[in-house]
C-alpha positions in Angstrom: 0.1 0.0 -0.1 1.6 3.1 -0.9 1.5 6.3 0.9 -1.1 8.1 -0.3 -3.1 5.3 0.5 -2.5 5.4 3.8 -2.6 9.0 4.5 -5.2 10.9 2.3 -3.7 14.2 3.7 -0.8 13.6 1.8 -3.0 14.0 -1.4 -3.5 17.3 -3.4 -7.0 18.3 -3.3 -9.3 18.1 -6.2 -9.5 22.2 -6.1 -5.5 22.6 -6.1 -5.1 20.3 -8.5 -7.2 21.7 -11.2 -6.0 25.2 -10.5 -2.4 23.8 -11.0 -3.1 21.8 -13.8 -4.7 24.9 -16.0 -1.7 27.0 -14.2 -4.3 29.5 -12.3 -3.2 29.0 -8.7 -2.6 31.9 -6.5 0.1 30.5 -4.6 1.2 26.8 -5.5 3.8 27.2 -2.7 1.1 26.4 -0.4 0.3 23.1 -2.2 3.5 21.9 -3.6 6.9 21.8 -1.5 7.2 20.6 2.1 4.5 21.1 4.4 3.6 20.1 8.1 0.3 17.8 7.9 0.5 15.6 11.2 -0.6 16.6 14.5 1.4 14.3 17.0 3.5 11.4 17.2 0.7 9.0 16.5 0.5 10.2 13.0 2.3 7.8 10.4 3.3 10.9 8.5 3.7 14.3 10.0 5.1 16.4 7.0 4.4 16.2 3.3 6.6 16.8 0.1 4.4 17.5 -3.2 5.9 18.2 -6.5 5.2 18.1 -10.2 7.9 17.0 -12.6 6.4 17.1 -16.1 7.7 14.0 -18.0 9.3 12.5 -14.6 9.4 8.7 -14.6 10.2 8.6 -10.8 11.0 11.1 -8.2 13.2 10.5 -4.7 13.4 13.0 -2.2 16.6 13.1 -0.5 16.5 14.8 2.7 19.1 15.8 5.3 19.4 13.7 7.9 16.8 11.5 7.1 17.4 9.7 4.0 16.0 9.0 0.6 12.3 9.0 0.4 10.5 7.2 -3.3 7.6 9.8 -4.0 4.2 8.4 -5.2 2.9 9.4 -8.6 -0.7 10.4 -7.9 -1.2 11.3 -11.7 -1.0 14.1 -13.9 3.0 14.2 -12.9 2.6 15.3 -9.8 4.2 13.0 -6.6 3.8 12.9 -3.1 5.5 11.4 -0.4 4.8 11.5 3.3 8.0 12.4 6.3 7.8 10.8 9.7 9.1 14.3 11.0 7.2 17.8 12.0 10.3 20.0 11.1 11.6 21.0 7.7 14.3 19.7 6.2 16.5 20.6 3.4 15.8 18.4 0.7 16.4 17.4 -3.3 14.8 15.9 -5.7 16.6 13.0 -7.7 14.6 12.7 -11.2 14.5 10.0 -13.7 13.5 10.7 -16.6 12.2 8.5 -20.0 15.7 6.6 -21.1 17.0 6.6 -17.5 18.5 10.0 -17.6 18.7 11.5 -13.9 19.1 14.9 -12.3 19.1 16.2 -9.2 17.8 19.5 -8.4 16.3 21.2 -5.0 12.9 22.5 -4.8 11.5 25.5 -6.5 8.5 25.5 -3.5 11.0 25.2 -0.8 11.9 28.8 -1.0 10.6 32.0 0.8 9.9 34.9 -1.6 13.2 37.3 -2.6 11.3 40.2 -2.6 10.6 41.9 1.4 7.8 43.9 2.8 9.8 47.1 2.2 9.9 46.2 -1.6 6.3 45.6 -2.0 5.5 48.7 -0.3 8.0 50.9 -2.3 6.8 49.5 -5.3 3.0 50.2 -4.6 4.0 53.8 -3.6 5.6 54.0 -7.1 8.9 55.1 -5.5 11.3 51.9 -5.6 14.4 53.4 -7.4 15.9 50.4 -7.8 13.1 48.1 -8.9 15.3 46.2 -11.9 17.2 45.1 -8.5 13.8 43.2 -7.4 11.8 42.3 -10.6 12.8 40.5 -13.5 15.2 37.8 -13.5 18.1 37.4 -11.2 20.7 34.9 -10.5 20.9 33.4 -6.8 22.9 31.3 -4.5 21.7 30.3 -0.8 23.7 27.6 1.5 21.9 24.5 3.0 23.5 21.6 4.6 23.2 19.8 1.2 25.6 22.4 -0.5 25.0 25.7 -2.5 21.9 25.9 -4.4 22.1 28.1 -7.6 19.3 29.2 -9.7 17.2 32.0 -10.8 14.7 34.2 -9.1 12.0 35.8 -11.3 9.3 38.3 -10.3 6.6 39.7 -12.7 3.8 42.5 -12.0 1.0 41.4 -13.0 -2.0 42.4 -11.2 -4.9 41.3 -13.5 -3.6 37.9 -13.9 -5.5 34.7 -12.8 -2.0 32.8 -12.8 1.5 33.1 -14.3 4.0 30.6 -14.7 7.8 30.9 -16.0 8.2 28.9 -19.1 11.7 28.5 -20.9 14.5 26.1 -22.7 15.1 24.7 -18.9 11.4 23.1 -18.6 10.4 22.7 -22.2 8.3 25.9 -22.4 5.6 24.2 -20.2 3.7 26.4 -18.4 2.5 23.9 -15.5 5.8 23.0 -14.3 6.7 26.5 -12.7 3.5 28.2 -11.7 4.5 31.5 -9.6 3.0 32.9 -6.6 1.3 35.8 -6.1 2.7 38.2 -3.4 -0.4 39.4 -2.0 -2.2 42.8 -3.2 1.2 43.8 -5.0 0.1 42.2 -8.0 3.8 40.5 -8.3 4.0 37.3 -9.1 7.3 35.3 -7.8 9.4 32.4 -8.1 12.9 30.8 -7.5 14.1 28.3 -9.6 17.0 26.2 -8.8 19.3 24.9 -11.4 18.2 27.8 -14.1 21.9 29.0 -15.5 23.1 32.3 -17.1 22.1 32.6 -20.8 18.6 30.6 -20.2 15.8 31.7 -22.4 12.3 32.5 -20.6 9.3 34.3 -20.9 5.9 34.4 -19.0 2.9 32.5 -19.5 0.1 35.0 -18.3 -3.1 33.3 -17.7 -6.6 35.9 -18.2 -10.1 35.1 -18.1 -10.0 34.0 -21.2 -6.5 33.2 -23.0 -3.0 32.6 -22.4 -0.3 35.1 -23.2 3.3 34.3 -23.6 5.5 37.7 -22.7 8.3 38.7 -22.5 9.8 40.3 -19.4 9.2 43.9 -18.9 12.4 44.1 -16.5 14.6 41.7 -18.7 18.2 42.9 -18.9 18.8 40.7 -22.3 16.4 40.0 -24.8 16.9 37.5 -28.0 18.1 39.0 -31.1 15.5 40.2 -33.3 13.0 38.6 -34.7 13.0 36.1 -31.8 11.6 37.8 -28.9 12.6 35.6 -25.6 14.3 37.2 -22.7 17.9 35.9 -21.3 18.9 35.2 -18.0 22.0 38.0 -17.9 24.3 38.9 -14.9 27.1 41.5 -15.6 30.8 40.6 -15.2 32.6 43.5 -16.5 34.4 45.7 -14.2 34.7 49.4 -15.0 37.3 51.9 -15.4 35.8 55.1 -15.5 36.0 56.1 -11.7 38.4 59.3 -12.7 35.6 60.3 -15.3 32.3 60.0 -13.0 33.9 61.6 -9.9 34.8 64.6 -12.9 31.2 64.6 -14.1 29.7 64.7 -10.5 31.6 68.0 -10.3 30.7 69.6 -13.7 28.3 71.9 -14.9 27.6 71.5 -18.1 25.7 74.6 -18.6 28.9 76.3 -18.4 31.3 74.0 -20.2 32.0 73.5 -23.6 29.6 70.3 -25.1 29.0 69.3 -28.7 27.6 66.3 -29.2 28.2 63.2 -32.3 24.9 61.7 -32.8 25.4 58.2 -33.6 23.2 54.8 -34.7 25.1 52.5 -34.0 24.1 50.3 -36.1 24.3 52.0 -39.3 27.9 53.9 -38.5 29.5 51.0 -39.9 27.1 48.1 -40.9 28.1 44.8 -38.9 30.3 46.4 -36.0 29.4 45.2 -32.8 29.5 47.4 -29.3 33.2 46.1 -29.1 34.2 46.8 -32.4 32.7 50.4 -32.1 34.6 50.5 -29.0 37.6 51.0 -31.0 36.7 52.8 -34.3 33.6 54.7 -33.3 35.5 56.1 -29.8 38.8 56.8 -31.9 36.8 58.6 -34.6 34.9 61.0 -32.3 38.1 61.4 -30.1 39.9 62.6 -33.3 36.9 65.1 -34.2 37.0 66.6 -30.8 33.6 66.4 -29.8 32.9 66.4 -26.0 29.8 64.1 -25.7 28.4 61.4 -27.9 24.6 60.4 -28.3 23.1 57.2 -29.1 20.1 56.4 -30.6 18.0 54.3 -28.7 19.6 51.0 -27.4 17.3 49.8 -25.6 15.5 46.4 -27.4 13.2 47.1 -30.0 11.4 44.4 -32.0 11.6 46.5 -35.8 14.9 48.0 -36.7 13.5 50.3 -38.9 11.9 52.0 -36.1 15.4 53.6 -35.2 14.8 52.6 -31.7 12.0 54.7 -30.8 9.4 51.7 -30.5 10.9 50.1 -27.6 9.9 46.7 -26.6 12.7 45.7 -23.7 13.1 49.0 -21.5 16.0 47.5 -19.3 17.7 45.5 -22.2 19.9 46.6 -24.6 19.8 45.8 -27.9 21.3 42.2 -28.7 21.8 43.1 -32.5 25.1 44.6 -31.3 26.4 42.2 -28.7 25.5 41.5 -25.1 25.3 44.2 -22.4 28.7 43.8 -21.2 29.8 44.7 -24.7 27.7 48.1 -24.7 29.5 48.9 -20.9 33.1 48.3 -22.4 32.0 50.6 -25.3 30.5 53.4 -22.9 33.5 53.1 -20.5 36.3 53.0 -23.7 34.5 56.9 -24.3 34.9 57.7 -20.6 38.5 57.0 -20.7 38.9 59.3 -23.7 37.0 61.8 -22.0 33.8 61.9 -23.6 30.5 61.8 -22.2 27.5 59.4 -23.6 24.4 60.4 -23.8 21.3 57.9 -25.1 17.6 58.4 -26.5 15.1 57.8 -23.9 11.4 56.8 -25.0 8.9 57.1 -22.3 6.0 58.3 -24.4 4.7 55.2 -25.9 5.4 51.6 -26.9 4.8 49.4 -29.6 1.6 47.1 -29.9 3.4 43.6 -30.2 1.2 41.2 -28.5 4.5 39.4 -26.9 5.9 42.5 -25.2 3.8 45.5 -22.7 1.1 45.5 -24.6 -1.9 44.6 -23.0 0.4 42.7 -20.5 -2.1 40.7 -18.2 -5.4 41.1 -20.3 -6.8 44.5 -19.9 -4.6 47.7 -20.2 -2.1 47.9 -17.7 1.1 49.6 -18.7 -0.7 51.8 -21.3 -3.7 54.2 -20.3 -7.2 52.3 -20.3 -8.9 55.3 -22.2 -8.0 55.3 -26.0 -8.1 58.9 -25.8 -5.2 59.1 -23.4 -3.7 55.3 -23.8 -3.0 55.4 -27.8 -1.1 57.8 -30.2 -2.7 56.5 -33.7 -0.1 58.5 -35.9 2.7 56.2 -34.6 0.5 53.0 -34.1 1.6 52.8 -30.5 0.5 52.9 -26.8 0.7 55.5 -24.4 1.9 54.7 -20.9 -0.9 55.5 -18.2 1.4 58.1 -16.4 -1.0 58.5 -13.7 -0.5 55.0 -12.3 2.2 54.6 -9.1 3.7 51.2 -10.9 4.1 52.3 -14.3 5.8 55.4 -13.2 7.8 53.6 -11.1 8.7 51.4 -14.0 9.8 54.8 -16.1 11.2 56.8 -13.3 13.6 53.3 -12.7 14.4 52.8 -15.8 15.8 56.2 -16.4 18.2 55.4 -13.3 18.8 52.2 -14.2 20.9 53.1 -17.4 22.6 55.8 -15.3 23.6 53.3 -12.5 24.2 50.0 -14.9 25.6 51.6 -18.0 27.2 54.8 -16.4 25.5 56.8 -18.9 26.1 60.9 -18.7 22.3 61.8 -19.8 19.0 61.0 -21.3 17.5 62.5 -24.2 13.8 62.4 -23.9 12.2 61.8 -26.9 8.9 63.0 -27.9 8.0 65.0 -25.1 5.5 67.2 -26.5 3.3 64.2 -27.1 3.8 63.6 -23.5 2.5 67.5 -22.4 -0.4 67.8 -24.3 -3.5 65.5 -24.4 -4.5 66.7 -27.8 -1.1 66.4 -29.4 -1.8 65.2 -32.9 -5.5 64.2 -32.2 -8.4 65.7 -33.9 -11.9 66.9 -32.1 -13.5 64.3 -30.0 -10.2 62.0 -30.3 -8.5 63.5 -26.4 -10.2 63.9 -23.3 -9.4 67.2 -21.0 -8.0 67.3 -17.8 -9.8 67.5 -14.8 -9.6 71.1 -15.2 -10.9 71.0 -19.0 -7.5 71.9 -20.3 -5.1 70.4 -23.0 -1.9 69.8 -20.5 -1.4 66.1 -19.5 -1.4 67.0 -15.3 0.1 63.4 -14.9 2.6 63.3 -17.6 4.1 66.5 -16.1 4.4 65.3 -13.0 6.4 62.6 -14.1 8.9 64.2 -15.9 9.4 66.3 -13.2 9.9 63.0 -10.6 12.2 61.7 -13.0 14.1 65.0 -13.5 14.4 65.7 -9.9 15.3 61.9 -9.4 17.7 61.8 -11.9 19.8 65.0 -10.9 19.2 64.5 -6.7 20.6 60.8 -7.3 23.5 61.5 -10.0 25.1 64.9 -9.9 26.6 66.0 -13.1 24.1 63.7 -15.6 22.2 65.6 -18.0 18.5 65.2 -18.9 17.3 66.6 -22.5 14.1 67.1 -24.0 13.4 67.1 -27.7 10.5 69.5 -27.0 8.7 70.9 -30.2 6.7 73.6 -28.5 6.8 76.5 -26.7 5.7 74.9 -23.2 7.3 77.2 -20.9 10.0 76.2 -18.4 11.1 73.0 -20.0 14.5 73.5 -18.2 13.4 75.5 -15.0 14.0 73.8 -11.6 10.6 71.8 -10.6 10.5 73.9 -7.4 9.9 76.9 -9.6 7.3 74.5 -11.2 9.6 74.0 -14.3 9.8 70.5 -16.1 13.5 70.5 -14.4 15.3 68.9 -17.9 19.0 70.4 -17.9 18.7 71.3 -21.6 16.1 71.3 -24.6 16.6 70.8 -28.1 16.5 74.2 -30.0 13.9 73.2 -32.8 13.0 76.9 -33.7 16.7 77.6 -34.5 16.9 74.3 -36.4 13.9 74.9 -38.4 14.3 78.5 -39.2 18.3 78.1 -39.9 17.9 75.3 -42.1 15.5 77.1 -44.0 17.2 80.0 -44.5 20.5 78.0 -46.0 18.1 76.3 -48.2 17.5 79.9 -49.8 19.5 81.2 -52.9 22.0 83.6 -51.3 20.5 85.9 -54.0 16.8 85.6 -51.8 18.2 85.3 -48.6 18.0 89.0 -48.0 14.1 88.7 -48.3 14.7 85.8 -44.8 17.3 87.9 -42.5 14.7 87.3 -39.9 14.8 83.9 -40.2 18.8 83.6 -38.8 18.1 86.4 -36.5 15.1 85.4 -35.1 16.6 83.0 -32.7 18.4 85.6 -30.2 14.9 86.6 -29.4 14.2 83.4 -27.4 17.9 82.1 -26.8 17.7 82.7 -22.9 14.2 81.6 -22.4 15.6 78.2 -22.1 18.9 76.2 -22.0 19.6 74.8 -25.8 21.1 72.5 -27.7 21.5 73.1 -31.1 20.4 70.4 -33.1 21.0 69.1 -36.6 19.7 65.8 -35.7 18.9 62.4 -37.5 15.0 63.8 -38.2 16.2 66.4 -40.5 18.6 64.1 -43.1 15.7 61.5 -43.8 12.2 61.1 -45.3 13.0 63.2 -48.2 14.3 66.1 -46.7 17.7 65.5 -48.1 21.1 65.9 -46.1 22.7 69.1 -45.2 24.8 68.6 -48.8 21.4 68.4 -51.1 20.0 71.4 -49.3 22.4 73.5 -50.2 21.7 75.7 -53.6 24.5 76.0 -56.4 27.5 73.9 -57.4 29.4 71.7 -55.5 31.8 74.7 -54.2 29.0 76.6 -53.2 27.5 73.4 -51.3 30.3 72.8 -49.6 31.0 76.7 -48.7 27.5 76.9 -47.7 27.8 73.8 -45.2 31.3 75.3 -43.6 29.5 79.0 -43.2 26.4 77.0 -41.5 28.6 75.3 -39.0 30.8 77.9 -38.2 27.4 80.0 -37.3 26.3 76.7 -35.6 29.4 76.6 -33.4 29.7 80.4 -32.3 25.7 80.8 -31.3 24.7 80.4 -28.2 23.9 76.9 -27.1 25.6 73.4 -27.4 25.6 72.1 -30.8 24.6 68.5 -31.8 25.6 66.8 -35.1 24.1 63.7 -36.7 26.8 61.1 -38.0 27.6 61.5 -41.8 27.1 65.6 -41.7 30.7 66.2 -40.1 31.7 64.9 -43.7 28.6 66.5 -45.8 27.5 63.2 -46.4 25.6 63.6 -49.9 22.6 61.1 -49.8 20.1 60.8 -46.9 20.6 58.7 -44.3 19.2 55.1 -44.1 20.2 52.9 -41.4 20.1 49.6 -44.0 23.5 50.8 -45.1 26.7 52.4 -43.5 27.6 55.9 -43.7 29.0 56.8 -47.3 32.6 57.2 -46.4 33.2 56.9 -49.7 32.3 60.5 -50.2 35.3 61.7 -48.8 37.5 59.3 -51.4 39.5 60.5 -54.2 39.0 64.0 -56.1 35.4 64.5 -55.6 35.9 64.1 -51.9 38.0 67.2 -51.3 35.4 69.4 -50.4 33.9 66.7 -48.0 37.3 65.9 -46.4 37.3 69.9 -45.8 34.2 69.9 -44.4 35.6 67.0 -41.9 38.6 68.6 -41.1 36.6 71.9 -40.7 34.5 70.4 -38.0 37.6 69.2 -36.0 39.1 72.5 -35.8 35.5 73.7 -34.9 35.7 71.7 -31.8 39.2 72.3 -30.8 38.9 76.1 -31.2 35.4 75.8 -29.3 36.9 74.1 -26.5 39.9 76.7 -26.1 37.7 79.7 -26.1 35.9 79.9 -23.0 34.1 83.2 -24.7 32.3 80.3 -26.4 30.3 78.5 -23.5 31.1 79.8 -20.0 28.2 82.3 -20.3 26.1 80.4 -22.8 22.8 80.7 -20.8 23.3 84.0 -20.0 22.3 87.4 -21.8 25.5 89.2 -20.8 27.2 86.3 -23.1 26.0 87.8 -26.4 26.4 91.1 -27.8 25.0 91.9 -31.7 27.5 93.9 -33.6 25.6 93.9 -37.0 22.1 92.1 -37.1 20.5 94.5 -39.8 22.2 94.1 -43.0 19.9 92.0 -44.8 21.2 93.3 -48.1 24.9 92.1 -47.6 23.4 89.0 -45.8 25.8 89.8 -43.4 25.8 88.9 -39.3 28.1 90.3 -36.9 28.1 89.4 -32.8 30.4 89.1 -29.7 30.4 86.3 -27.6 31.7 87.2 -23.9 33.1 84.4 -21.3 33.1 84.3 -17.8 36.5 85.6 -17.2 36.5 88.7 -19.7 37.2 86.6 -22.7 35.6 87.9 -25.8 35.3 86.5 -29.7 33.9 88.3 -32.6 32.0 86.1 -35.2 31.4 87.8 -38.6 29.2 85.9 -41.2 28.7 86.5 -44.8 26.0 84.3 -46.0 25.9 85.8 -49.5 27.4 85.1 -52.8 29.7 88.2 -53.1 33.1 89.0 -51.2 33.3 92.4 -49.1 36.9 93.1 -49.0 36.2 96.4 -46.9 33.1 95.8 -44.9 33.2 97.6 -41.8 31.7 97.4 -38.5 31.4 99.7 -35.2 32.8 98.8 -32.1 32.0 100.1 -28.6 35.6 100.7 -27.7 39.6 100.3 -29.3 40.4 96.7 -29.4 42.9 94.3 -31.4 41.4 91.1 -32.6 43.1 88.0 -33.9 41.6 85.6 -36.7 41.5 82.6 -34.8 38.9 80.3 -37.6 38.0 80.8 -41.0 35.9 78.7 -42.8 37.0 79.8 -46.2 40.9 79.0 -45.4 42.3 76.3 -48.0 42.8 73.7 -45.5 39.2 73.3 -45.3 39.1 73.7 -49.5 37.8 76.7 -49.4 38.7 79.8 -51.7 41.9 80.4 -49.1 41.7 84.0 -49.3 44.5 85.9 -47.5 43.2 87.5 -44.7 45.1 89.4 -42.0 46.3 87.5 -38.8 45.2 90.6 -36.7 43.3 93.4 -37.1 42.9 96.8 -34.9 39.9 99.2 -34.6 40.5 102.6 -35.8 38.7 105.8 -34.3 36.1 106.2 -36.9 32.4 106.3 -36.0 30.3 103.9 -37.2 26.9 102.3 -36.8 26.4 104.9 -33.5 29.6 103.6 -31.9 33.1 105.6 -31.5 35.4 103.0 -33.0 35.1 100.8 -36.3 36.9 97.5 -37.8 37.2 97.2 -41.6 37.4 93.6 -42.5 37.8 91.4 -45.5 34.9 89.1 -45.6 34.7 86.2 -48.4 31.7 85.1 -50.0 29.8 82.4 -47.7 32.0 82.2 -45.1 32.2 83.0 -41.7 35.3 84.2 -39.5 36.3 84.2 -35.8 38.5 86.6 -34.0 39.7 86.3 -30.5 40.2 89.9 -28.6 44.0 89.9 -27.7 44.6 93.3 -26.1 
């Protein structure tokens, strides 16, 4: 007679067995594993061990100090066995599979939860700032009398689920082998599975009232290479070598430092290079050009490469297209060792509808807002996060901190901020719902952005947050305590649009559009700006910088050089997208490498010249504090000549915090001015430090004076004046030297 017949209390109840069989049991740990069942010594069995081992032929419990106990099969791959002791003991299972294969494993249902009460409390409040350390998959080890037990804990937030199980290559993707327990009202499901190792592929089988959905882990820190969609158990083994950089970063206020940014799409800079190969080629390239920062287009996992990473499916997983997470760490570390900061694009506004990822994660709307008027971005075919829900807000704020903590990134450029701020963004009448006061402002999104910015700046001094915000929302870079959004900087989309439109005009017509090139100074100090010529400006039929310029090759090259010379002198930091540093002729495409051949041969001379100019601009810029120490202060800029539309000439000075002064003179016309006079407020001497028309940049190479001095000759209402030779389509910088 077997144990089950001797003692019915060893058996699993019909109800529990049914719920376990269909994976809808909220607490499988209360049934499976070790449990006391006897009351006194007169009972035959005082405790029981129950397990389910799908496909097993036999199971033996090896109990520490008591010996071996064969378990009795009771149907549906369940095994039970009684023990003559009321006290729990460490134990393992020896499982025999078909063909006589044996494995020995600890019991997943004999371990306490890996999340504590404080974790659950903080998650419910939306304030767990290291959420990634408790949710997701984590390799762990526990000591027992039978030795060290190693395995992986899994935890996922799915409050609407009727049951959740871990499925993976370690259990045949069988959803009944490892059902998880629900941790009360938190909505979190958890289990520790011994024997699961690094590299294992897994998902969650989410059971709703009417379906089963196999979902990638929202907190996965590594994912399969698309189009595969599994999550991967991972751990970092990387040892950082950038402490000197991090110390410097914490003490740096980038508002008053030189900052020029090279924006790059890692997959197309050179097709086929992974993170570690880029750590040689890309790092050297950016360093040689003299940039202070690099900005990666999104590196979080995304299903469709053509989205360029702006439709994210794995917010905590660096894309596996270009290597493993430690490879990305290595790349960032190499930038830091060369003194270059790393920004990454971050997309908290929306996410794709792929049914294996975040969308309708546990049945109804969870991460997305349930009202389609707030929960969908129809233009992009995506869902919008429910920013008012604590757990969702926590997911996003913790994600911002994750990239800074785990990957040492130096800043987050937040994509599509305008779409978050306005409830009627790109929506027609009847397609949006007003806020509680009847307005169009998305109050919950505003609060989320404020919380994210304040938390990042509090936790990581020196780390930047940058807004891509295309409207005139007030206070984007104002501090949160002053009711601002709290960003460090904002992309100056107005400057970008006006400047590119101006330079697209033939020089003969530019006098009619002069206001476009001067208007930016009307609002230059309303926010702290970055001047961006980003990937968005060289795709979808807009043309490259090269093709936007009117005229033949000489004039195109001169136009690009003049634009860049003006851009680097204008108040604000600079950002240039890959390929524009040598004026790539074609539009950018993520499907091919940059057109490096544009710089080859005699036809590439102008492109080589522009490439050299960018390196010189960065070097000269970094060595002239007048161009950046008062970047956000009106005292750092003075117009010298703003109204000569007929000649297409601009002139202004930049002042530094230490009294430094630099004069920038721009001629955007097609005719040279050999003796152009500008008024100056006082006698002064100036040294030419940059000329975009120089022969080294493949310009005309006009012989300009290396030093010029003012004359006591009134001009433009000023007591002194300066007469200069300004070649056609060129920019000169003069440093005051007296």
